[in-house]
PDB file of N, CA, C and O in Angstrom:
ATOM      1  N   MET A   1      59.273 -58.311  25.301  1.00  0.00           N
ATOM      2  CA  MET A   1      58.923 -59.564  24.693  1.00  0.00           C
ATOM      3  C   MET A   1      58.016 -59.305  23.494  1.00  0.00           C
ATOM      4  O   MET A   1      57.101 -58.485  23.576  1.00  0.00           O
ATOM      5  N   LYS A   2      58.257 -59.987  22.401  1.00  0.00           N
ATOM      6  CA  LYS A   2      57.457 -59.820  21.176  1.00  0.00           C
ATOM      7  C   LYS A   2      56.155 -60.609  21.305  1.00  0.00           C
ATOM      8  O   LYS A   2      56.134 -61.757  21.748  1.00  0.00           O
ATOM      9  N   LYS A   3      55.069 -59.943  20.900  1.00  0.00           N
ATOM     10  CA  LYS A   3      53.739 -60.542  20.938  1.00  0.00           C
ATOM     11  C   LYS A   3      52.931 -59.991  19.770  1.00  0.00           C
ATOM     12  O   LYS A   3      53.262 -58.940  19.221  1.00  0.00           O
ATOM     13  N   VAL A   4      51.876 -60.699  19.393  1.00  0.00           N
ATOM     14  CA  VAL A   4      50.946 -60.199  18.383  1.00  0.00           C
ATOM     15  C   VAL A   4      49.694 -59.723  19.115  1.00  0.00           C
ATOM     16  O   VAL A   4      49.103 -60.456  19.907  1.00  0.00           O
ATOM     17  N   PHE A   5      49.305 -58.485  18.833  1.00  0.00           N
ATOM     18  CA  PHE A   5      48.078 -57.923  19.378  1.00  0.00           C
ATOM     19  C   PHE A   5      47.201 -57.449  18.234  1.00  0.00           C
ATOM     20  O   PHE A   5      47.689 -57.139  17.147  1.00  0.00           O
ATOM     21  N   LYS A   6      45.890 -57.397  18.491  1.00  0.00           N
ATOM     22  CA  LYS A   6      44.972 -56.831  17.502  1.00  0.00           C
ATOM     23  C   LYS A   6      44.361 -55.565  18.070  1.00  0.00           C
ATOM     24  O   LYS A   6      44.118 -55.449  19.271  1.00  0.00           O
ATOM     25  N   TYR A   7      44.118 -54.615  17.170  1.00  0.00           N
ATOM     26  CA  TYR A   7      43.575 -53.316  17.541  1.00  0.00           C
ATOM     27  C   TYR A   7      42.385 -53.023  16.631  1.00  0.00           C
ATOM     28  O   TYR A   7      42.490 -53.189  15.415  1.00  0.00           O
ATOM     29  N   PRO A   8      41.246 -52.587  17.197  1.00  0.00           N
ATOM     30  CA  PRO A   8      40.066 -52.335  16.371  1.00  0.00           C
ATOM     31  C   PRO A   8      40.229 -51.087  15.511  1.00  0.00           C
ATOM     32  O   PRO A   8      40.914 -50.133  15.878  1.00  0.00           O
ATOM     33  N   LEU A   9      39.579 -51.129  14.364  1.00  0.00           N
ATOM     34  CA  LEU A   9      39.523 -49.994  13.445  1.00  0.00           C
ATOM     35  C   LEU A   9      38.079 -49.528  13.353  1.00  0.00           C
ATOM     36  O   LEU A   9      37.161 -50.249  13.743  1.00  0.00           O
ATOM     37  N   SER A  10      37.883 -48.325  12.837  1.00  0.00           N
ATOM     38  CA  SER A  10      36.542 -47.834  12.524  1.00  0.00           C
ATOM     39  C   SER A  10      36.633 -47.102  11.194  1.00  0.00           C
ATOM     40  O   SER A  10      37.711 -47.005  10.608  1.00  0.00           O
ATOM     41  N   LEU A  11      35.521 -46.596  10.725  1.00  0.00           N
ATOM     42  CA  LEU A  11      35.530 -45.875   9.452  1.00  0.00           C
ATOM     43  C   LEU A  11      35.983 -44.437   9.620  1.00  0.00           C
ATOM     44  O   LEU A  11      35.907 -43.642   8.683  1.00  0.00           O
ATOM     45  N   HIS A  12      36.442 -44.111  10.783  1.00  0.00           N
ATOM     46  CA  HIS A  12      37.026 -42.805  11.066  1.00  0.00           C
ATOM     47  C   HIS A  12      38.479 -43.047  11.462  1.00  0.00           C
ATOM     48  O   HIS A  12      38.873 -44.187  11.710  1.00  0.00           O
ATOM     49  N   SER A  13      39.255 -42.011  11.522  1.00  0.00           N
ATOM     50  CA  SER A  13      40.632 -42.153  11.988  1.00  0.00           C
ATOM     51  C   SER A  13      40.608 -42.655  13.431  1.00  0.00           C
ATOM     52  O   SER A  13      39.829 -42.179  14.258  1.00  0.00           O
ATOM     53  N   VAL A  14      41.467 -43.616  13.712  1.00  0.00           N
ATOM     54  CA  VAL A  14      41.523 -44.215  15.038  1.00  0.00           C
ATOM     55  C   VAL A  14      42.941 -44.076  15.572  1.00  0.00           C
ATOM     56  O   VAL A  14      43.902 -44.454  14.902  1.00  0.00           O
ATOM     57  N   THR A  15      43.072 -43.534  16.775  1.00  0.00           N
ATOM     58  CA  THR A  15      44.379 -43.456  17.417  1.00  0.00           C
ATOM     59  C   THR A  15      44.497 -44.612  18.401  1.00  0.00           C
ATOM     60  O   THR A  15      43.638 -44.793  19.263  1.00  0.00           O
ATOM     61  N   GLN A  16      45.578 -45.403  18.267  1.00  0.00           N
ATOM     62  CA  GLN A  16      45.837 -46.518  19.162  1.00  0.00           C
ATOM     63  C   GLN A  16      47.191 -46.294  19.831  1.00  0.00           C
ATOM     64  O   GLN A  16      48.087 -45.692  19.240  1.00  0.00           O
ATOM     65  N   LEU A  17      47.337 -46.775  21.052  1.00  0.00           N
ATOM     66  CA  LEU A  17      48.621 -46.755  21.742  1.00  0.00           C
ATOM     67  C   LEU A  17      49.252 -48.134  21.569  1.00  0.00           C
ATOM     68  O   LEU A  17      48.736 -49.132  22.073  1.00  0.00           O
ATOM     69  N   ILE A  18      50.378 -48.178  20.848  1.00  0.00           N
ATOM     70  CA  ILE A  18      51.012 -49.442  20.498  1.00  0.00           C
ATOM     71  C   ILE A  18      52.481 -49.388  20.913  1.00  0.00           C
ATOM     72  O   ILE A  18      53.173 -48.420  20.600  1.00  0.00           O
ATOM     73  N   PRO A  19      52.970 -50.428  21.623  1.00  0.00           N
ATOM     74  CA  PRO A  19      54.388 -50.444  21.982  1.00  0.00           C
ATOM     75  C   PRO A  19      55.261 -50.858  20.790  1.00  0.00           C
ATOM     76  O   PRO A  19      55.179 -51.995  20.325  1.00  0.00           O
ATOM     77  N   PHE A  20      56.078 -49.953  20.309  1.00  0.00           N
ATOM     78  CA  PHE A  20      57.010 -50.246  19.223  1.00  0.00           C
ATOM     79  C   PHE A  20      58.160 -49.258  19.295  1.00  0.00           C
ATOM     80  O   PHE A  20      58.087 -48.246  19.991  1.00  0.00           O
ATOM     81  N   GLU A  21      59.233 -49.571  18.559  1.00  0.00           N
ATOM     82  CA  GLU A  21      60.422 -48.724  18.638  1.00  0.00           C
ATOM     83  C   GLU A  21      60.518 -47.777  17.447  1.00  0.00           C
ATOM     84  O   GLU A  21      60.283 -46.578  17.594  1.00  0.00           O
ATOM     85  N   ASN A  22      60.858 -48.295  16.273  1.00  0.00           N
ATOM     86  CA  ASN A  22      61.073 -47.426  15.119  1.00  0.00           C
ATOM     87  C   ASN A  22      59.988 -47.571  14.058  1.00  0.00           C
ATOM     88  O   ASN A  22      59.384 -46.581  13.647  1.00  0.00           O
ATOM     89  N   GLU A  23      59.741 -48.794  13.617  1.00  0.00           N
ATOM     90  CA  GLU A  23      58.747 -49.015  12.573  1.00  0.00           C
ATOM     91  C   GLU A  23      57.645 -49.915  13.087  1.00  0.00           C
ATOM     92  O   GLU A  23      57.900 -50.896  13.785  1.00  0.00           O
ATOM     93  N   LEU A  24      56.423 -49.575  12.736  1.00  0.00           N
ATOM     94  CA  LEU A  24      55.274 -50.387  13.095  1.00  0.00           C
ATOM     95  C   LEU A  24      55.276 -51.640  12.223  1.00  0.00           C
ATOM     96  O   LEU A  24      55.417 -51.538  11.005  1.00  0.00           O
ATOM     97  N   ASP A  25      55.121 -52.817  12.824  1.00  0.00           N
ATOM     98  CA  ASP A  25      55.158 -54.085  12.096  1.00  0.00           C
ATOM     99  C   ASP A  25      53.745 -54.652  11.992  1.00  0.00           C
ATOM    100  O   ASP A  25      53.344 -55.495  12.794  1.00  0.00           O
ATOM    101  N   VAL A  26      52.981 -54.171  10.978  1.00  0.00           N
ATOM    102  CA  VAL A  26      51.609 -54.626  10.769  1.00  0.00           C
ATOM    103  C   VAL A  26      51.655 -55.980  10.065  1.00  0.00           C
ATOM    104  O   VAL A  26      52.287 -56.125   9.018  1.00  0.00           O
ATOM    105  N   LEU A  27      50.981 -56.968  10.650  1.00  0.00           N
ATOM    106  CA  LEU A  27      50.968 -58.316  10.088  1.00  0.00           C
ATOM    107  C   LEU A  27      49.758 -58.565   9.199  1.00  0.00           C
ATOM    108  O   LEU A  27      49.855 -59.275   8.198  1.00  0.00           O
ATOM    109  N   TYR A  28      48.616 -57.981   9.564  1.00  0.00           N
ATOM    110  CA  TYR A  28      47.384 -58.275   8.825  1.00  0.00           C
ATOM    111  C   TYR A  28      46.348 -57.199   9.114  1.00  0.00           C
ATOM    112  O   TYR A  28      46.285 -56.661  10.220  1.00  0.00           O
ATOM    113  N   VAL A  29      45.543 -56.895   8.116  1.00  0.00           N
ATOM    114  CA  VAL A  29      44.393 -56.012   8.260  1.00  0.00           C
ATOM    115  C   VAL A  29      43.186 -56.787   7.750  1.00  0.00           C
ATOM    116  O   VAL A  29      43.213 -57.311   6.637  1.00  0.00           O
ATOM    117  N   GLY A  30      42.126 -56.865   8.553  1.00  0.00           N
ATOM    118  CA  GLY A  30      40.947 -57.605   8.107  1.00  0.00           C
ATOM    119  C   GLY A  30      39.871 -57.630   9.168  1.00  0.00           C
ATOM    120  O   GLY A  30      39.929 -56.912  10.166  1.00  0.00           O
ATOM    121  N   LEU A  31      38.881 -58.480   8.923  1.00  0.00           N
ATOM    122  CA  LEU A  31      37.767 -58.621   9.846  1.00  0.00           C
ATOM    123  C   LEU A  31      38.042 -59.765  10.811  1.00  0.00           C
ATOM    124  O   LEU A  31      38.537 -60.818  10.410  1.00  0.00           O
ATOM    125  N   ASP A  32      37.718 -59.555  12.082  1.00  0.00           N
ATOM    126  CA  ASP A  32      37.854 -60.641  13.058  1.00  0.00           C
ATOM    127  C   ASP A  32      36.649 -61.586  12.898  1.00  0.00           C
ATOM    128  O   ASP A  32      35.781 -61.319  12.067  1.00  0.00           O
ATOM    129  N   PRO A  33      36.573 -62.669  13.660  1.00  0.00           N
ATOM    130  CA  PRO A  33      35.464 -63.616  13.495  1.00  0.00           C
ATOM    131  C   PRO A  33      34.074 -63.007  13.701  1.00  0.00           C
ATOM    132  O   PRO A  33      33.088 -63.558  13.211  1.00  0.00           O
ATOM    133  N   GLN A  34      33.980 -61.889  14.412  1.00  0.00           N
ATOM    134  CA  GLN A  34      32.686 -61.225  14.594  1.00  0.00           C
ATOM    135  C   GLN A  34      32.390 -60.209  13.489  1.00  0.00           C
ATOM    136  O   GLN A  34      31.353 -59.547  13.518  1.00  0.00           O
ATOM    137  N   GLY A  35      33.295 -60.084  12.518  1.00  0.00           N
ATOM    138  CA  GLY A  35      33.087 -59.159  11.407  1.00  0.00           C
ATOM    139  C   GLY A  35      33.499 -57.731  11.698  1.00  0.00           C
ATOM    140  O   GLY A  35      33.113 -56.815  10.971  1.00  0.00           O
ATOM    141  N   ILE A  36      34.278 -57.525  12.752  1.00  0.00           N
ATOM    142  CA  ILE A  36      34.734 -56.179  13.133  1.00  0.00           C
ATOM    143  C   ILE A  36      36.133 -55.955  12.565  1.00  0.00           C
ATOM    144  O   ILE A  36      37.006 -56.804  12.749  1.00  0.00           O
ATOM    145  N   PRO A  37      36.373 -54.823  11.873  1.00  0.00           N
ATOM    146  CA  PRO A  37      37.700 -54.576  11.316  1.00  0.00           C
ATOM    147  C   PRO A  37      38.754 -54.362  12.400  1.00  0.00           C
ATOM    148  O   PRO A  37      38.532 -53.646  13.377  1.00  0.00           O
ATOM    149  N   HIS A  38      39.905 -55.001  12.199  1.00  0.00           N
ATOM    150  CA  HIS A  38      41.040 -54.894  13.124  1.00  0.00           C
ATOM    151  C   HIS A  38      42.336 -54.854  12.328  1.00  0.00           C
ATOM    152  O   HIS A  38      42.380 -55.188  11.144  1.00  0.00           O
ATOM    153  N   VAL A  39      43.376 -54.436  13.013  1.00  0.00           N
ATOM    154  CA  VAL A  39      44.738 -54.538  12.486  1.00  0.00           C
ATOM    155  C   VAL A  39      45.523 -55.371  13.499  1.00  0.00           C
ATOM    156  O   VAL A  39      45.456 -55.121  14.702  1.00  0.00           O
ATOM    157  N   TRP A  40      46.269 -56.366  13.001  1.00  0.00           N
ATOM    158  CA  TRP A  40      47.105 -57.208  13.844  1.00  0.00           C
ATOM    159  C   TRP A  40      48.542 -56.722  13.711  1.00  0.00           C
ATOM    160  O   TRP A  40      49.057 -56.570  12.603  1.00  0.00           O
ATOM    161  N   VAL A  41      49.190 -56.479  14.861  1.00  0.00           N
ATOM    162  CA  VAL A  41      50.505 -55.846  14.885  1.00  0.00           C
ATOM    163  C   VAL A  41      51.443 -56.667  15.771  1.00  0.00           C
ATOM    164  O   VAL A  41      51.058 -57.122  16.848  1.00  0.00           O
ATOM    165  N   LEU A  42      52.689 -56.850  15.297  1.00  0.00           N
ATOM    166  CA  LEU A  42      53.732 -57.447  16.121  1.00  0.00           C
ATOM    167  C   LEU A  42      54.301 -56.340  16.995  1.00  0.00           C
ATOM    168  O   LEU A  42      54.804 -55.337  16.488  1.00  0.00           O
ATOM    169  N   VAL A  43      54.220 -56.523  18.310  1.00  0.00           N
ATOM    170  CA  VAL A  43      54.673 -55.485  19.238  1.00  0.00           C
ATOM    171  C   VAL A  43      55.745 -56.044  20.159  1.00  0.00           C
ATOM    172  O   VAL A  43      55.887 -57.258  20.309  1.00  0.00           O
ATOM    173  N   ASP A  44      56.490 -55.145  20.766  1.00  0.00           N
ATOM    174  CA  ASP A  44      57.443 -55.502  21.804  1.00  0.00           C
ATOM    175  C   ASP A  44      56.900 -54.910  23.097  1.00  0.00           C
ATOM    176  O   ASP A  44      56.993 -53.704  23.322  1.00  0.00           O
ATOM    177  N   SER A  45      56.337 -55.758  23.940  1.00  0.00           N
ATOM    178  CA  SER A  45      55.656 -55.280  25.146  1.00  0.00           C
ATOM    179  C   SER A  45      56.610 -54.673  26.170  1.00  0.00           C
ATOM    180  O   SER A  45      56.162 -54.079  27.151  1.00  0.00           O
ATOM    181  N   ASP A  46      57.922 -54.813  25.957  1.00  0.00           N
ATOM    182  CA  ASP A  46      58.896 -54.196  26.861  1.00  0.00           C
ATOM    183  C   ASP A  46      59.140 -52.725  26.527  1.00  0.00           C
ATOM    184  O   ASP A  46      59.760 -52.006  27.311  1.00  0.00           O
ATOM    185  N   LEU A  47      58.666 -52.285  25.389  1.00  0.00           N
ATOM    186  CA  LEU A  47      58.878 -50.901  24.957  1.00  0.00           C
ATOM    187  C   LEU A  47      57.701 -50.031  25.367  1.00  0.00           C
ATOM    188  O   LEU A  47      56.597 -50.539  25.566  1.00  0.00           O
ATOM    189  N   PRO A  48      57.918 -48.726  25.499  1.00  0.00           N
ATOM    190  CA  PRO A  48      56.799 -47.834  25.815  1.00  0.00           C
ATOM    191  C   PRO A  48      55.842 -47.722  24.620  1.00  0.00           C
ATOM    192  O   PRO A  48      56.248 -47.841  23.464  1.00  0.00           O
ATOM    193  N   SER A  49      54.587 -47.494  24.928  1.00  0.00           N
ATOM    194  CA  SER A  49      53.581 -47.334  23.878  1.00  0.00           C
ATOM    195  C   SER A  49      53.638 -45.935  23.286  1.00  0.00           C
ATOM    196  O   SER A  49      53.929 -44.961  23.980  1.00  0.00           O
ATOM    197  N   LYS A  50      53.355 -45.854  21.991  1.00  0.00           N
ATOM    198  CA  LYS A  50      53.289 -44.574  21.286  1.00  0.00           C
ATOM    199  C   LYS A  50      51.931 -44.479  20.601  1.00  0.00           C
ATOM    200  O   LYS A  50      51.371 -45.498  20.198  1.00  0.00           O
ATOM    201  N   PRO A  51      51.398 -43.274  20.465  1.00  0.00           N
ATOM    202  CA  PRO A  51      50.135 -43.141  19.743  1.00  0.00           C
ATOM    203  C   PRO A  51      50.350 -43.274  18.236  1.00  0.00           C
ATOM    204  O   PRO A  51      51.262 -42.674  17.667  1.00  0.00           O
ATOM    205  N   ILE A  52      49.505 -44.060  17.615  1.00  0.00           N
ATOM    206  CA  ILE A  52      49.533 -44.250  16.159  1.00  0.00           C
ATOM    207  C   ILE A  52      48.125 -43.958  15.645  1.00  0.00           C
ATOM    208  O   ILE A  52      47.144 -44.437  16.212  1.00  0.00           O
ATOM    209  N   ILE A  53      48.027 -43.186  14.589  1.00  0.00           N
ATOM    210  CA  ILE A  53      46.724 -42.910  13.984  1.00  0.00           C
ATOM    211  C   ILE A  53      46.571 -43.819  12.767  1.00  0.00           C
ATOM    212  O   ILE A  53      47.393 -43.790  11.851  1.00  0.00           O
ATOM    213  N   PHE A  54      45.500 -44.632  12.768  1.00  0.00           N
ATOM    214  CA  PHE A  54      45.150 -45.444  11.611  1.00  0.00           C
ATOM    215  C   PHE A  54      44.063 -44.704  10.830  1.00  0.00           C
ATOM    216  O   PHE A  54      43.029 -44.329  11.384  1.00  0.00           O
ATOM    217  N   TYR A  55      44.311 -44.504   9.554  1.00  0.00           N
ATOM    218  CA  TYR A  55      43.345 -43.854   8.671  1.00  0.00           C
ATOM    219  C   TYR A  55      42.695 -44.923   7.809  1.00  0.00           C
ATOM    220  O   TYR A  55      43.393 -45.683   7.139  1.00  0.00           O
ATOM    221  N   VAL A  56      41.358 -44.993   7.816  1.00  0.00           N
ATOM    222  CA  VAL A  56      40.622 -45.947   6.997  1.00  0.00           C
ATOM    223  C   VAL A  56      39.948 -45.151   5.883  1.00  0.00           C
ATOM    224  O   VAL A  56      39.154 -44.247   6.141  1.00  0.00           O
ATOM    225  N   VAL A  57      40.278 -45.505   4.637  1.00  0.00           N
ATOM    226  CA  VAL A  57      39.850 -44.721   3.478  1.00  0.00           C
ATOM    227  C   VAL A  57      39.155 -45.636   2.481  1.00  0.00           C
ATOM    228  O   VAL A  57      39.661 -46.711   2.160  1.00  0.00           O
ATOM    229  N   GLY A  58      38.006 -45.213   1.996  1.00  0.00           N
ATOM    230  CA  GLY A  58      37.292 -45.972   0.974  1.00  0.00           C
ATOM    231  C   GLY A  58      37.921 -45.777  -0.395  1.00  0.00           C
ATOM    232  O   GLY A  58      38.559 -44.759  -0.662  1.00  0.00           O
ATOM    233  N   THR A  59      37.732 -46.764  -1.255  1.00  0.00           N
ATOM    234  CA  THR A  59      38.228 -46.673  -2.621  1.00  0.00           C
ATOM    235  C   THR A  59      37.647 -45.432  -3.302  1.00  0.00           C
ATOM    236  O   THR A  59      36.442 -45.189  -3.243  1.00  0.00           O
ATOM    237  N   GLY A  60      38.508 -44.656  -3.943  1.00  0.00           N
ATOM    238  CA  GLY A  60      38.078 -43.460  -4.659  1.00  0.00           C
ATOM    239  C   GLY A  60      38.000 -42.209  -3.810  1.00  0.00           C
ATOM    240  O   GLY A  60      37.751 -41.124  -4.336  1.00  0.00           O
ATOM    241  N   HIS A  61      38.207 -42.334  -2.502  1.00  0.00           N
ATOM    242  CA  HIS A  61      38.161 -41.160  -1.626  1.00  0.00           C
ATOM    243  C   HIS A  61      39.547 -40.551  -1.463  1.00  0.00           C
ATOM    244  O   HIS A  61      40.560 -41.230  -1.630  1.00  0.00           O
ATOM    245  N   ASP A  62      39.577 -39.270  -1.138  1.00  0.00           N
ATOM    246  CA  ASP A  62      40.844 -38.577  -0.907  1.00  0.00           C
ATOM    247  C   ASP A  62      41.503 -39.092   0.369  1.00  0.00           C
ATOM    248  O   ASP A  62      40.831 -39.407   1.351  1.00  0.00           O
ATOM    249  N   LEU A  63      42.836 -39.172   0.332  1.00  0.00           N
ATOM    250  CA  LEU A  63      43.569 -39.545   1.540  1.00  0.00           C
ATOM    251  C   LEU A  63      43.637 -38.346   2.474  1.00  0.00           C
ATOM    252  O   LEU A  63      43.882 -37.224   2.029  1.00  0.00           O
ATOM    253  N   PRO A  64      43.421 -38.576   3.769  1.00  0.00           N
ATOM    254  CA  PRO A  64      43.572 -37.474   4.716  1.00  0.00           C
ATOM    255  C   PRO A  64      45.037 -37.067   4.828  1.00  0.00           C
ATOM    256  O   PRO A  64      45.940 -37.872   4.596  1.00  0.00           O
ATOM    257  N   GLN A  65      45.254 -35.822   5.183  1.00  0.00           N
ATOM    258  CA  GLN A  65      46.621 -35.371   5.420  1.00  0.00           C
ATOM    259  C   GLN A  65      47.186 -36.178   6.580  1.00  0.00           C
ATOM    260  O   GLN A  65      46.518 -36.348   7.600  1.00  0.00           O
ATOM    261  N   GLY A  66      48.393 -36.670   6.436  1.00  0.00           N
ATOM    262  CA  GLY A  66      49.010 -37.504   7.463  1.00  0.00           C
ATOM    263  C   GLY A  66      48.985 -38.976   7.135  1.00  0.00           C
ATOM    264  O   GLY A  66      49.736 -39.751   7.727  1.00  0.00           O
ATOM    265  N   ALA A  67      48.135 -39.385   6.203  1.00  0.00           N
ATOM    266  CA  ALA A  67      48.064 -40.795   5.788  1.00  0.00           C
ATOM    267  C   ALA A  67      49.153 -41.035   4.750  1.00  0.00           C
ATOM    268  O   ALA A  67      48.940 -40.825   3.556  1.00  0.00           O
ATOM    269  N   THR A  68      50.316 -41.473   5.212  1.00  0.00           N
ATOM    270  CA  THR A  68      51.472 -41.548   4.319  1.00  0.00           C
ATOM    271  C   THR A  68      51.958 -42.956   4.029  1.00  0.00           C
ATOM    272  O   THR A  68      52.668 -43.169   3.046  1.00  0.00           O
ATOM    273  N   HIS A  69      51.589 -43.928   4.867  1.00  0.00           N
ATOM    274  CA  HIS A  69      52.128 -45.279   4.696  1.00  0.00           C
ATOM    275  C   HIS A  69      50.982 -46.290   4.656  1.00  0.00           C
ATOM    276  O   HIS A  69      50.221 -46.407   5.616  1.00  0.00           O
ATOM    277  N   TYR A  70      50.860 -47.018   3.547  1.00  0.00           N
ATOM    278  CA  TYR A  70      49.823 -48.036   3.375  1.00  0.00           C
ATOM    279  C   TYR A  70      50.163 -49.275   4.184  1.00  0.00           C
ATOM    280  O   TYR A  70      51.300 -49.746   4.144  1.00  0.00           O
ATOM    281  N   VAL A  71      49.175 -49.823   4.935  1.00  0.00           N
ATOM    282  CA  VAL A  71      49.418 -51.036   5.713  1.00  0.00           C
ATOM    283  C   VAL A  71      48.537 -52.208   5.319  1.00  0.00           C
ATOM    284  O   VAL A  71      48.835 -53.340   5.700  1.00  0.00           O
ATOM    285  N   GLY A  72      47.457 -51.981   4.565  1.00  0.00           N
ATOM    286  CA  GLY A  72      46.629 -53.104   4.130  1.00  0.00           C
ATOM    287  C   GLY A  72      45.234 -52.664   3.757  1.00  0.00           C
ATOM    288  O   GLY A  72      44.851 -51.511   3.959  1.00  0.00           O
ATOM    289  N   SER A  73      44.466 -53.616   3.200  1.00  0.00           N
ATOM    290  CA  SER A  73      43.084 -53.370   2.796  1.00  0.00           C
ATOM    291  C   SER A  73      42.213 -54.513   3.289  1.00  0.00           C
ATOM    292  O   SER A  73      42.703 -55.609   3.561  1.00  0.00           O
ATOM    293  N   TYR A  74      40.921 -54.249   3.401  1.00  0.00           N
ATOM    294  CA  TYR A  74      39.978 -55.305   3.745  1.00  0.00           C
ATOM    295  C   TYR A  74      38.636 -55.023   3.085  1.00  0.00           C
ATOM    296  O   TYR A  74      38.288 -53.874   2.813  1.00  0.00           O
ATOM    297  N   ALA A  75      37.886 -56.098   2.832  1.00  0.00           N
ATOM    298  CA  ALA A  75      36.550 -56.001   2.248  1.00  0.00           C
ATOM    299  C   ALA A  75      35.522 -56.115   3.361  1.00  0.00           C
ATOM    300  O   ALA A  75      35.633 -56.966   4.243  1.00  0.00           O
ATOM    301  N   ASP A  76      34.526 -55.250   3.309  1.00  0.00           N
ATOM    302  CA  ASP A  76      33.423 -55.296   4.264  1.00  0.00           C
ATOM    303  C   ASP A  76      32.131 -55.175   3.470  1.00  0.00           C
ATOM    304  O   ASP A  76      31.705 -54.082   3.097  1.00  0.00           O
ATOM    305  N   ARG A  77      31.531 -56.311   3.225  1.00  0.00           N
ATOM    306  CA  ARG A  77      30.338 -56.429   2.387  1.00  0.00           C
ATOM    307  C   ARG A  77      30.649 -55.953   0.970  1.00  0.00           C
ATOM    308  O   ARG A  77      31.413 -56.605   0.258  1.00  0.00           O
ATOM    309  N   LEU A  78      30.071 -54.829   0.551  1.00  0.00           N
ATOM    310  CA  LEU A  78      30.255 -54.358  -0.825  1.00  0.00           C
ATOM    311  C   LEU A  78      31.425 -53.399  -0.985  1.00  0.00           C
ATOM    312  O   LEU A  78      31.724 -52.984  -2.105  1.00  0.00           O
ATOM    313  N   PHE A  79      32.089 -53.038   0.097  1.00  0.00           N
ATOM    314  CA  PHE A  79      33.084 -51.980   0.043  1.00  0.00           C
ATOM    315  C   PHE A  79      34.490 -52.495   0.347  1.00  0.00           C
ATOM    316  O   PHE A  79      34.669 -53.446   1.107  1.00  0.00           O
ATOM    317  N   MET A  80      35.478 -51.847  -0.263  1.00  0.00           N
ATOM    318  CA  MET A  80      36.891 -52.086   0.050  1.00  0.00           C
ATOM    319  C   MET A  80      37.389 -50.891   0.831  1.00  0.00           C
ATOM    320  O   MET A  80      37.153 -49.742   0.457  1.00  0.00           O
ATOM    321  N   TRP A  81      38.082 -51.176   1.920  1.00  0.00           N
ATOM    322  CA  TRP A  81      38.666 -50.142   2.771  1.00  0.00           C
ATOM    323  C   TRP A  81      40.169 -50.295   2.787  1.00  0.00           C
ATOM    324  O   TRP A  81      40.679 -51.415   2.780  1.00  0.00           O
ATOM    325  N   HIS A  82      40.875 -49.201   2.807  1.00  0.00           N
ATOM    326  CA  HIS A  82      42.340 -49.183   2.732  1.00  0.00           C
ATOM    327  C   HIS A  82      42.852 -48.473   3.975  1.00  0.00           C
ATOM    328  O   HIS A  82      42.369 -47.397   4.327  1.00  0.00           O
ATOM    329  N   VAL A  83      43.831 -49.077   4.637  1.00  0.00           N
ATOM    330  CA  VAL A  83      44.315 -48.572   5.928  1.00  0.00           C
ATOM    331  C   VAL A  83      45.724 -48.000   5.755  1.00  0.00           C
ATOM    332  O   VAL A  83      46.613 -48.621   5.173  1.00  0.00           O
ATOM    333  N   PHE A  84      45.882 -46.800   6.282  1.00  0.00           N
ATOM    334  CA  PHE A  84      47.161 -46.082   6.221  1.00  0.00           C
ATOM    335  C   PHE A  84      47.527 -45.636   7.632  1.00  0.00           C
ATOM    336  O   PHE A  84      46.665 -45.526   8.505  1.00  0.00           O
ATOM    337  N   VAL A  85      48.810 -45.383   7.843  1.00  0.00           N
ATOM    338  CA  VAL A  85      49.267 -44.728   9.074  1.00  0.00           C
ATOM    339  C   VAL A  85      49.972 -43.460   8.679  1.00  0.00           C
ATOM    340  O   VAL A  85      50.452 -42.725   9.542  1.00  0.00           O
TER     341      VAL A  85
END
């Protein structure tokens, strides 16, 4: 069954277990009402979960090896953060 779930991010690489088949369907990247960065993902809860690494990178910083697909950006006070998988 398809559902929307949110997963917390940090300023370090974060590995999450997310149920999906072929492509990750990220709907939104931003701050939740408490100001904590999250990524909202459309998942199929009938599928097995796979580990996904989210890379959070500041503007002007080098991308880590493995950060190949951009999924969104969010502002946190004075800084812009960019999220890749």
